N, CA, C, O and the ligand as a Tripos MOL2 file, in Angstrom:
@<TRIPOS>MOLECULE
protein
  225   223    57     0     0
PROTEIN
NO_CHARGES

@<TRIPOS>ATOM
      1 N          -7.7840   65.4100  -44.6540 N.3       1 MET1
      2 CA         -6.6450   64.9680  -43.7680 C.3       1 MET1
      3 C          -5.4200   65.5940  -44.2600 C.2       1 MET1
      4 O          -5.0880   65.6020  -45.4460 O.2       1 MET1
      5 N          -4.7510   66.1270  -43.2840 N.am      2 LYS2
      6 CA         -3.4500   66.8520  -43.7400 C.3       2 LYS2
      7 C          -2.3760   66.1450  -43.0410 C.2       2 LYS2
      8 O          -2.4280   65.5780  -41.9500 O.2       2 LYS2
      9 N          -1.4050   66.2730  -43.8430 N.am      3 LEU3
     10 CA          0.0700   65.4500  -43.5920 C.3       3 LEU3
     11 C           1.0730   66.3300  -43.8050 C.2       3 LEU3
     12 O           0.8730   67.3340  -44.4890 O.2       3 LEU3
     13 N           2.2440   66.0710  -43.2620 N.am      4 LYS4
     14 CA          3.4600   66.7450  -43.3290 C.3       4 LYS4
     15 C           4.3060   66.2480  -44.2320 C.2       4 LYS4
     16 O           4.4630   65.0280  -44.2040 O.2       4 LYS4
     17 N           4.9520   66.9320  -45.1050 N.am      5 CYS5
     18 CA          6.1220   66.5310  -46.0730 C.3       5 CYS5
     19 C           7.3970   66.5680  -45.0860 C.2       5 CYS5
     20 O           7.6910   67.5520  -44.4070 O.2       5 CYS5
     21 N           8.1070   65.3620  -45.1070 N.am      6 PRO6
     22 CA          9.1970   65.2210  -44.2920 C.3       6 PRO6
     23 C          10.4580   65.8960  -44.9040 C.2       6 PRO6
     24 O          11.5150   66.0590  -44.2940 O.2       6 PRO6
     25 N          10.2280   66.2410  -46.0990 N.am      7 GLU7
     26 CA         11.3120   66.9580  -46.8110 C.3       7 GLU7
     27 C          11.3940   68.5200  -46.5530 C.2       7 GLU7
     28 O          12.4430   69.0900  -46.2510 O.2       7 GLU7
     29 N          10.1400   69.1590  -46.7090 N.am      8 CYS8
     30 CA         10.2550   70.5160  -46.7440 C.3       8 CYS8
     31 C           9.2650   71.0080  -45.5700 C.2       8 CYS8
     32 O           9.1410   72.2140  -45.3610 O.2       8 CYS8
     33 N           8.5860   70.0840  -44.8340 N.am      9 ASP9
     34 CA          7.7120   70.2220  -43.6280 C.3       9 ASP9
     35 C           6.5760   71.0400  -44.1400 C.2       9 ASP9
     36 O           6.0530   71.7540  -43.2840 O.2       9 ASP9
     37 N           6.0480   71.1020  -45.4100 N.am     10 GLY10
     38 CA          4.9380   71.6150  -46.0870 C.3      10 GLY10
     39 C           3.7740   70.8300  -45.7690 C.2      10 GLY10
     40 O           3.9060   69.6290  -45.5300 O.2      10 GLY10
     41 N           2.5100   71.4570  -45.7390 N.am     11 ASP11
     42 CA          1.2830   70.6050  -45.6240 C.3      11 ASP11
     43 C           0.8170   70.0180  -46.8660 C.2      11 ASP11
     44 O           0.8110   70.6570  -47.9180 O.2      11 ASP11
     45 N           0.4390   68.8540  -46.7720 N.am     12 ILE12
     46 CA         -0.1160   68.2470  -47.9400 C.3      12 ILE12
     47 C          -1.7010   67.7420  -47.5820 C.2      12 ILE12
     48 O          -1.9310   67.1220  -46.5440 O.2      12 ILE12
     49 N          -2.5790   68.0200  -48.3880 N.am     13 ASN13
     50 CA         -3.9040   67.6340  -48.2070 C.3      13 ASN13
     51 C          -4.1670   66.3820  -48.8560 C.2      13 ASN13
     52 O          -3.8960   66.2320  -50.0470 O.2      13 ASN13
     53 N          -4.7070   65.4170  -48.1170 N.am     14 VAL14
     54 CA         -5.1150   64.1570  -48.8860 C.3      14 VAL14
     55 C          -6.4850   63.9200  -48.4640 C.2      14 VAL14
     56 O          -6.9070   64.0930  -47.3210 O.2      14 VAL14
     57 N          -7.2730   63.4350  -49.6550 N.am     15 LYS15
     58 CA         -8.6950   63.0810  -49.2660 C.3      15 LYS15
     59 C          -8.6890   61.7900  -48.6810 C.2      15 LYS15
     60 O          -8.9830   61.5900  -47.5020 O.2      15 LYS15
     61 N          -8.3380   60.8580  -49.5380 N.am     16 ASP16
     62 CA         -8.2950   59.4110  -49.1890 C.3      16 ASP16
     63 C          -6.9370   59.0060  -49.0820 C.2      16 ASP16
     64 O          -6.1140   59.0920  -49.9930 O.2      16 ASP16
     65 N          -6.6920   58.4850  -47.7380 N.am     17 VAL17
     66 CA         -5.2910   57.9940  -47.5400 C.3      17 VAL17
     67 C          -5.1830   56.4110  -47.7260 C.2      17 VAL17
     68 O          -5.7530   55.6230  -46.9710 O.2      17 VAL17
     69 N          -4.3960   56.0320  -48.8050 N.am     18 VAL18
     70 CA         -4.2460   54.7290  -49.1360 C.3      18 VAL18
     71 C          -2.8140   54.2270  -48.9970 C.2      18 VAL18
     72 O          -1.9140   54.7680  -49.6410 O.2      18 VAL18
     73 N          -2.5780   53.2060  -48.1710 N.am     19 GLU19
     74 CA         -1.3000   52.8290  -47.7720 C.3      19 GLU19
     75 C          -0.7180   52.3580  -49.1770 C.2      19 GLU19
     76 O          -1.3780   51.7010  -49.9820 O.2      19 GLU19
     77 N           0.6630   52.7930  -49.3870 N.am     20 GLY20
     78 CA          1.3700   52.3000  -50.4300 C.3      20 GLY20
     79 C           1.1200   53.3780  -51.6410 C.2      20 GLY20
     80 O           1.8020   53.2820  -52.6620 O.2      20 GLY20
     81 N           0.2540   54.2750  -51.5230 N.am     21 GLU21
     82 CA          0.1420   55.2660  -52.4210 C.3      21 GLU21
     83 C           1.3100   56.2570  -52.5430 C.2      21 GLU21
     84 O           1.9390   56.6520  -51.5610 O.2      21 GLU21
     85 N           1.5690   56.6430  -53.8300 N.am     22 ILE22
     86 CA          2.5500   57.8630  -53.7870 C.3      22 ILE22
     87 C           1.9970   59.1190  -54.1300 C.2      22 ILE22
     88 O           1.3230   59.2860  -55.1470 O.2      22 ILE22
     89 N           2.2920   60.1120  -53.2160 N.am     23 LEU23
     90 CA          1.9310   61.5430  -53.4310 C.3      23 LEU23
     91 C           3.0060   62.2720  -53.6690 C.2      23 LEU23
     92 O           4.1020   61.8740  -53.2750 O.2      23 LEU23
     93 N           2.8650   63.5030  -54.3770 N.am     24 THR24
     94 CA          3.6140   64.3540  -54.6500 C.3      24 THR24
     95 C           3.6790   65.5180  -53.8130 C.2      24 THR24
     96 O           2.5850   66.0140  -53.5420 O.2      24 THR24
     97 N           4.7080   66.0790  -53.3330 N.am     25 CYS25
     98 CA          4.4650   67.4830  -52.5560 C.3      25 CYS25
     99 C           4.3890   68.5130  -53.4540 C.2      25 CYS25
    100 O           5.2480   68.6410  -54.3260 O.2      25 CYS25
    101 N           3.4340   69.2860  -53.3430 N.am     26 ASP26
    102 CA          3.1900   70.6600  -54.2510 C.3      26 ASP26
    103 C           4.3710   71.5930  -53.9550 C.2      26 ASP26
    104 O           4.7750   72.3660  -54.8230 O.2      26 ASP26
    105 N           4.9130   71.5290  -52.7700 N.am     27 ASP27
    106 CA          5.9600   72.6890  -52.5840 C.3      27 ASP27
    107 C           7.3460   72.4200  -52.9850 C.2      27 ASP27
    108 O           8.0680   73.3170  -53.4210 O.2      27 ASP27
    109 N           7.8390   70.8740  -52.8110 N.am     28 CYS28
    110 CA          9.1500   70.7030  -53.0650 C.3      28 CYS28
    111 C           9.2010   69.8250  -54.1760 C.2      28 CYS28
    112 O          10.2660   69.7020  -54.7810 O.2      28 CYS28
    113 N           8.1230   69.1580  -54.5490 N.am     29 GLY29
    114 CA          8.0750   68.0190  -55.6220 C.3      29 GLY29
    115 C           8.5320   66.6730  -55.3460 C.2      29 GLY29
    116 O           8.5620   65.7720  -56.1850 O.2      29 GLY29
    117 N           8.8870   66.5720  -54.1340 N.am     30 VAL30
    118 CA          9.2740   65.2510  -53.8640 C.3      30 VAL30
    119 C           8.1960   64.1180  -53.7950 C.2      30 VAL30
    120 O           7.0360   64.4160  -53.5080 O.2      30 VAL30
    121 N           8.5620   62.8100  -54.0550 N.am     31 GLU31
    122 CA          7.4710   61.9510  -54.2070 C.3      31 GLU31
    123 C           7.5590   61.1400  -52.8510 C.2      31 GLU31
    124 O           8.6000   60.6500  -52.4120 O.2      31 GLU31
    125 N           6.3200   61.0710  -52.2560 N.am     32 LEU32
    126 CA          6.2250   60.3920  -50.9700 C.3      32 LEU32
    127 C           5.2940   59.2250  -50.8440 C.2      32 LEU32
    128 O           4.1890   59.2990  -51.3830 O.2      32 LEU32
    129 N           5.5830   58.3430  -50.2970 N.am     33 GLU33
    130 CA          4.8040   57.0540  -50.0150 C.3      33 GLU33
    131 C           4.1640   56.9700  -48.8080 C.2      33 GLU33
    132 O           4.8300   57.0970  -47.7800 O.2      33 GLU33
    133 N           2.9210   56.7660  -48.7570 N.am     34 VAL34
    134 CA          1.9740   56.6800  -47.6800 C.3      34 VAL34
    135 C           2.3940   55.1940  -46.8630 C.2      34 VAL34
    136 O           2.3120   54.0920  -47.4060 O.2      34 VAL34
    137 N           2.7590   55.3750  -45.7460 N.am     35 LYS35
    138 CA          3.1180   54.2960  -44.8270 C.3      35 LYS35
    139 C           2.3440   54.5090  -43.6120 C.2      35 LYS35
    140 O           1.9070   55.5880  -43.2110 O.2      35 LYS35
    141 N           2.2070   53.2230  -43.0030 N.am     36 LYS36
    142 CA          1.4530   53.0180  -41.6730 C.3      36 LYS36
    143 C           2.5930   52.6170  -40.7760 C.2      36 LYS36
    144 O           3.3910   51.7100  -41.0110 O.2      36 LYS36
    145 N           2.5710   53.4560  -39.6450 N.am     37 ASN37
    146 CA          3.7300   52.9840  -38.6070 C.3      37 ASN37
    147 C           3.0450   51.8540  -37.7650 C.2      37 ASN37
    148 O           1.9450   51.3450  -37.9790 O.2      37 ASN37
    149 N           3.9180   51.5760  -36.7810 N.am     38 SER38
    150 CA          3.5050   50.4200  -35.9060 C.3      38 SER38
    151 C           2.1900   50.6720  -35.0130 C.2      38 SER38
    152 O           1.4340   49.7870  -34.6090 O.2      38 SER38
    153 N           2.0690   52.0300  -34.7880 N.am     39 LYS39
    154 CA          0.7790   52.4880  -34.0710 C.3      39 LYS39
    155 C          -0.2480   52.6530  -34.8510 C.2      39 LYS39
    156 O          -1.2760   53.1380  -34.3780 O.2      39 LYS39
    157 N          -0.1750   52.2850  -36.1950 N.am     40 GLY40
    158 CA         -1.2930   52.5260  -37.0030 C.3      40 GLY40
    159 C          -1.6700   53.7960  -37.6610 C.2      40 GLY40
    160 O          -2.6650   53.9950  -38.3570 O.2      40 GLY40
    161 N          -0.4830   54.8480  -37.2580 N.am     41 ASN41
    162 CA         -0.7680   56.1950  -37.7720 C.3      41 ASN41
    163 C          -0.2320   56.2550  -39.1910 C.2      41 ASN41
    164 O           0.6460   55.4920  -39.5920 O.2      41 ASN41
    165 N          -0.7990   57.1970  -39.9320 N.am     42 ILE42
    166 CA         -0.2790   57.2700  -41.3500 C.3      42 ILE42
    167 C           0.8260   58.4250  -41.4160 C.2      42 ILE42
    168 O           0.7150   59.5540  -40.9390 O.2      42 ILE42
    169 N           1.8320   57.9340  -42.0590 N.am     43 GLU43
    170 CA          2.9510   58.9060  -42.2030 C.3      43 GLU43
    171 C           3.6000   58.7370  -43.6140 C.2      43 GLU43
    172 O           3.5130   57.6880  -44.2530 O.2      43 GLU43
    173 N           4.2230   59.7900  -44.0250 N.am     44 LEU44
    174 CA          4.8130   59.9450  -45.1990 C.3      44 LEU44
    175 C           6.3470   59.6830  -45.1680 C.2      44 LEU44
    176 O           7.1100   60.1520  -44.3240 O.2      44 LEU44
    177 N           6.6810   58.9030  -46.1580 N.am     45 LYS45
    178 CA          8.1660   58.6520  -46.3250 C.3      45 LYS45
    179 C           8.4160   59.1170  -47.8700 C.2      45 LYS45
    180 O           7.6140   58.9920  -48.7950 O.2      45 LYS45
    181 N           9.8320   59.7300  -47.9270 N.am     46 VAL46
    182 CA         10.3160   59.9650  -49.2340 C.3      46 VAL46
    183 C          10.4360   58.7010  -50.0630 C.2      46 VAL46
    184 O          11.1300   57.7760  -49.6420 O.2      46 VAL46
    185 N           9.8560   58.6220  -51.1100 N.am     47 ALA47
    186 CA          9.8230   57.3500  -51.9240 C.3      47 ALA47
    187 C          11.1040   57.2040  -52.5930 C.2      47 ALA47
    188 O          11.4810   58.1320  -53.3080 O.2      47 ALA47
    189 N          11.8300   56.1630  -52.4600 N.am     48 GLU48
    190 CA         13.3410   56.2280  -53.0670 C.3      48 GLU48
    191 C          13.0680   55.3090  -54.4610 C.2      48 GLU48
    192 O          12.3230   54.3310  -54.5290 O.2      48 GLU48
    193 N          13.7480   55.7980  -55.3810 N.am     49 SER49
    194 CA         13.5600   55.2300  -56.6950 C.3      49 SER49
    195 C          14.7470   54.0720  -56.6360 C.2      49 SER49
    196 O          15.9350   54.3930  -56.6040 O.2      49 SER49
    197 N          14.3800   52.9370  -56.6260 N.am     50 GLU50
    198 CA         15.2250   51.8600  -56.5120 C.3      50 GLU50
    199 C          15.6680   51.3970  -58.0790 C.2      50 GLU50
    200 O          14.8790   51.2460  -59.0120 O.2      50 GLU50
    201 N          16.8310   51.2490  -58.1160 N.am     51 GLY51
    202 CA         17.5630   50.9880  -59.3390 C.3      51 GLY51
    203 C          17.2670   51.9830  -60.5560 C.2      51 GLY51
    204 O          16.8640   53.0900  -60.1990 O.2      51 GLY51
    205 N          17.3810   51.8050  -61.7550 N.am     52 GLU52
    206 CA         17.2640   52.6670  -62.6950 C.3      52 GLU52
    207 C          16.0390   52.6070  -63.7590 C.2      52 GLU52
    208 O          16.1620   52.9220  -64.9420 O.2      52 GLU52
    209 N          14.9640   52.2020  -63.2190 N.am     53 ASP53
    210 CA         13.8780   51.9380  -63.9650 C.3      53 ASP53
    211 C          13.0700   53.0520  -64.1430 C.2      53 ASP53
    212 O          12.0280   53.2110  -63.5070 O.2      53 ASP53
    213 N          13.5540   53.9490  -65.0960 N.am     54 TRP54
    214 CA         12.8010   55.3260  -65.2480 C.3      54 TRP54
    215 C          11.6830   55.2070  -66.8010 C.2      54 TRP54
    216 O          11.2460   56.1450  -67.4660 O.2      54 TRP54
    217 N          11.4960   53.9030  -66.9820 N.am     55 GLY55
    218 CA         10.8420   53.8730  -68.4390 C.3      55 GLY55
    219 C           9.3700   54.2130  -68.4120 C.2      55 GLY55
    220 O           8.6570   53.8900  -69.3630 O.2      55 GLY55
    221 N           8.8430   54.9090  -67.2700 N.am     56 GLU56
    222 CA          7.3780   55.1820  -67.4200 C.3      56 GLU56
    223 C           7.0850   56.4630  -68.2330 C.2      56 GLU56
    224 O           5.9230   56.8130  -68.4370 O.2      56 GLU56
    225 ZN          7.8430   68.9830  -49.7600 Zn       57 ZN57
@<TRIPOS>BOND
     1     1     2 1
     2     2     3 1
     3     3     4 2
     4     3     5 am
     5     5     6 1
     6     6     7 1
     7     7     8 2
     8     7     9 am
     9     9    10 1
    10    10    11 1
    11    11    12 2
    12    11    13 am
    13    13    14 1
    14    14    15 1
    15    15    16 2
    16    15    17 am
    17    17    18 1
    18    18    19 1
    19    19    20 2
    20    19    21 am
    21    21    22 1
    22    22    23 1
    23    23    24 2
    24    23    25 am
    25    25    26 1
    26    26    27 1
    27    27    28 2
    28    27    29 am
    29    29    30 1
    30    30    31 1
    31    31    32 2
    32    31    33 am
    33    33    34 1
    34    34    35 1
    35    35    36 2
    36    35    37 am
    37    37    38 1
    38    38    39 1
    39    39    40 2
    40    39    41 am
    41    41    42 1
    42    42    43 1
    43    43    44 2
    44    43    45 am
    45    45    46 1
    46    46    47 1
    47    47    48 2
    48    47    49 am
    49    49    50 1
    50    50    51 1
    51    51    52 2
    52    51    53 am
    53    53    54 1
    54    54    55 1
    55    55    56 2
    56    55    57 am
    57    57    58 1
    58    58    59 1
    59    59    60 2
    60    59    61 am
    61    61    62 1
    62    62    63 1
    63    63    64 2
    64    63    65 am
    65    65    66 1
    66    66    67 1
    67    67    68 2
    68    67    69 am
    69    69    70 1
    70    70    71 1
    71    71    72 2
    72    71    73 am
    73    73    74 1
    74    74    75 1
    75    75    76 2
    76    75    77 am
    77    77    78 1
    78    78    79 1
    79    79    80 2
    80    79    81 am
    81    81    82 1
    82    82    83 1
    83    83    84 2
    84    83    85 am
    85    85    86 1
    86    86    87 1
    87    87    88 2
    88    87    89 am
    89    89    90 1
    90    90    91 1
    91    91    92 2
    92    91    93 am
    93    93    94 1
    94    94    95 1
    95    95    96 2
    96    95    97 am
    97    97    98 1
    98    98    99 1
    99    99   100 2
   100    99   101 am
   101   101   102 1
   102   102   103 1
   103   103   104 2
   104   103   105 am
   105   105   106 1
   106   106   107 1
   107   107   108 2
   108   107   109 am
   109   109   110 1
   110   110   111 1
   111   111   112 2
   112   111   113 am
   113   113   114 1
   114   114   115 1
   115   115   116 2
   116   115   117 am
   117   117   118 1
   118   118   119 1
   119   119   120 2
   120   119   121 am
   121   121   122 1
   122   122   123 1
   123   123   124 2
   124   123   125 am
   125   125   126 1
   126   126   127 1
   127   127   128 2
   128   127   129 am
   129   129   130 1
   130   130   131 1
   131   131   132 2
   132   131   133 am
   133   133   134 1
   134   134   135 1
   135   135   136 2
   136   135   137 am
   137   137   138 1
   138   138   139 1
   139   139   140 2
   140   139   141 am
   141   141   142 1
   142   142   143 1
   143   143   144 2
   144   143   145 am
   145   145   146 1
   146   146   147 1
   147   147   148 2
   148   147   149 am
   149   149   150 1
   150   150   151 1
   151   151   152 2
   152   151   153 am
   153   153   154 1
   154   154   155 1
   155   155   156 2
   156   155   157 am
   157   157   158 1
   158   158   159 1
   159   159   160 2
   160   159   161 am
   161   161   162 1
   162   162   163 1
   163   163   164 2
   164   163   165 am
   165   165   166 1
   166   166   167 1
   167   167   168 2
   168   167   169 am
   169   169   170 1
   170   170   171 1
   171   171   172 2
   172   171   173 am
   173   173   174 1
   174   174   175 1
   175   175   176 2
   176   175   177 am
   177   177   178 1
   178   178   179 1
   179   179   180 2
   180   179   181 am
   181   181   182 1
   182   182   183 1
   183   183   184 2
   184   183   185 am
   185   185   186 1
   186   186   187 1
   187   187   188 2
   188   187   189 am
   189   189   190 1
   190   190   191 1
   191   191   192 2
   192   191   193 am
   193   193   194 1
   194   194   195 1
   195   195   196 2
   196   195   197 am
   197   197   198 1
   198   198   199 1
   199   199   200 2
   200   199   201 am
   201   201   202 1
   202   202   203 1
   203   203   204 2
   204   203   205 am
   205   205   206 1
   206   206   207 1
   207   207   208 2
   208   207   209 am
   209   209   210 1
   210   210   211 1
   211   211   212 2
   212   211   213 am
   213   213   214 1
   214   214   215 1
   215   215   216 2
   216   215   217 am
   217   217   218 1
   218   218   219 1
   219   219   220 2
   220   219   221 am
   221   221   222 1
   222   222   223 1
   223   223   224 2
@<TRIPOS>SUBSTRUCTURE
     1 MET1         2 RESIDUE 1 A MET
     2 LYS2         6 RESIDUE 1 A LYS
     3 LEU3        10 RESIDUE 1 A LEU
     4 LYS4        14 RESIDUE 1 A LYS
     5 CYS5        18 RESIDUE 1 A CYS
     6 PRO6        22 RESIDUE 1 A PRO
     7 GLU7        26 RESIDUE 1 A GLU
     8 CYS8        30 RESIDUE 1 A CYS
     9 ASP9        34 RESIDUE 1 A ASP
    10 GLY10       38 RESIDUE 1 A GLY
    11 ASP11       42 RESIDUE 1 A ASP
    12 ILE12       46 RESIDUE 1 A ILE
    13 ASN13       50 RESIDUE 1 A ASN
    14 VAL14       54 RESIDUE 1 A VAL
    15 LYS15       58 RESIDUE 1 A LYS
    16 ASP16       62 RESIDUE 1 A ASP
    17 VAL17       66 RESIDUE 1 A VAL
    18 VAL18       70 RESIDUE 1 A VAL
    19 GLU19       74 RESIDUE 1 A GLU
    20 GLY20       78 RESIDUE 1 A GLY
    21 GLU21       82 RESIDUE 1 A GLU
    22 ILE22       86 RESIDUE 1 A ILE
    23 LEU23       90 RESIDUE 1 A LEU
    24 THR24       94 RESIDUE 1 A THR
    25 CYS25       98 RESIDUE 1 A CYS
    26 ASP26      102 RESIDUE 1 A ASP
    27 ASP27      106 RESIDUE 1 A ASP
    28 CYS28      110 RESIDUE 1 A CYS
    29 GLY29      114 RESIDUE 1 A GLY
    30 VAL30      118 RESIDUE 1 A VAL
    31 GLU31      122 RESIDUE 1 A GLU
    32 LEU32      126 RESIDUE 1 A LEU
    33 GLU33      130 RESIDUE 1 A GLU
    34 VAL34      134 RESIDUE 1 A VAL
    35 LYS35      138 RESIDUE 1 A LYS
    36 LYS36      142 RESIDUE 1 A LYS
    37 ASN37      146 RESIDUE 1 A ASN
    38 SER38      150 RESIDUE 1 A SER
    39 LYS39      154 RESIDUE 1 A LYS
    40 GLY40      158 RESIDUE 1 A GLY
    41 ASN41      162 RESIDUE 1 A ASN
    42 ILE42      166 RESIDUE 1 A ILE
    43 GLU43      170 RESIDUE 1 A GLU
    44 LEU44      174 RESIDUE 1 A LEU
    45 LYS45      178 RESIDUE 1 A LYS
    46 VAL46      182 RESIDUE 1 A VAL
    47 ALA47      186 RESIDUE 1 A ALA
    48 GLU48      190 RESIDUE 1 A GLU
    49 SER49      194 RESIDUE 1 A SER
    50 GLU50      198 RESIDUE 1 A GLU
    51 GLY51      202 RESIDUE 1 A GLY
    52 GLU52      206 RESIDUE 1 A GLU
    53 ASP53      210 RESIDUE 1 A ASP
    54 TRP54      214 RESIDUE 1 A TRP
    55 GLY55      218 RESIDUE 1 A GLY
    56 GLU56      222 RESIDUE 1 A GLU
    57 ZN57       225 GROUP 0 **** ****
């Protein structure tokens, strides 16, 4: 399945799409969260880093 990066419009290939999963765009490096919209279609949203929890 091919999805589009909302940041750079690049193609992102995903094998298994799991809602809530975080993907990284190979082109621009942004982190994208897999979301399902109201129609049940999969779309990618830029994952916002809430707070300052960078401890990973
Ligand atoms: Zn991108």
